[in-house]
SETOR-397881 format. One line per 5 residues: their letters; for each residue x, y, z of C-alpha. Coordinates in steps of 0.5 Angstrom, whole numbers, plus 500, padded with zeros to 3 digits. Each point is the difference from the previous one (the first is absolute). Example, Ala and Ser with C-alpha at 12.3 -4.5 7.8 and 13.67 -1.06 7.14 Angstrom:
BEGIN
as = 525,491,516  502,507,498
//
This chain:
BEGIN
matpt = 253,790,659  496,495,505  493,500,498  495,505,504  496,497,506
dlskl = 493,502,501  501,504,506  493,500,502  500,493,502  506,501,505
sieel = 499,501,507  504,505,504  505,495,502  501,498,493  500,507,498
nalin = 506,502,505  504,494,498  499,502,493  502,507,501  506,498,505
aaidr = 502,495,495  500,505,494  504,505,505  505,495,501  501,498,493
reelv = 500,508,498  506,501,505  504,493,497  499,503,493  503,507,502
qekrs = 506,497,504  501,496,494  500,506,495  504,504,505  505,495,501
elmrq = 501,500,492  500,507,499  506,501,506  504,494,496  499,504,494
laeld = 502,507,503  506,496,503  502,498,493  499,507,497  504,503,506
avgkp = 506,496,499  500,501,493  499,507,501  506,502,505  507,502,497
skaat = 505,496,502  505,503,506  505,502,495  496,504,496  497,504,506
asskr = 507,501,502  503,503,494  494,504,498  501,505,506  503,506,497
aspqp = 506,503,503  500,507,503  502,506,494  506,502,500  501,508,501
kyrsk = 501,504,493  502,507,503  504,502,506  500,507,503  507,504,499
enpes = 498,504,506  498,494,505  502,493,497  496,496,504  494,503,496
twvgr = 498,496,495  495,499,495  498,493,496  496,504,494  493,498,502
ggtpr = 495,505,502  500,507,500  507,504,501  502,501,507  501,507,503
wlkte = 507,499,501  501,499,493  496,505,497  503,505,505  507,498,498
msktg = 498,500,492  498,508,501  506,502,504  505,497,496  496,500,493
eplea = 503,493,499  495,495,496  498,494,503  505,496,497  505,503,504
flik = 498,497,506  500,493,497  504,495,504  506,497,495
//
């Protein structure tokens, strides 16, 4: 760090010049630091991004239905979430267990 100047001996013009020089130097240092941080971020971003092949293979396929209605073959259920109404109704009407509606 530069040695401090006795500010009480400086004129207004000299003080203004010193202030402007300090502001300019501060802006230079901030810009240098910003550039360095942006470079580091770019490096980290390049390292942290998965390859296109990895992202394409990580997408999941839609689950296939496991159960089908005997009354309406278009009604299916994958077995996730709550039991659908059509299945509850058919199970109560026929008295058949859930396994009877499995798609083979």
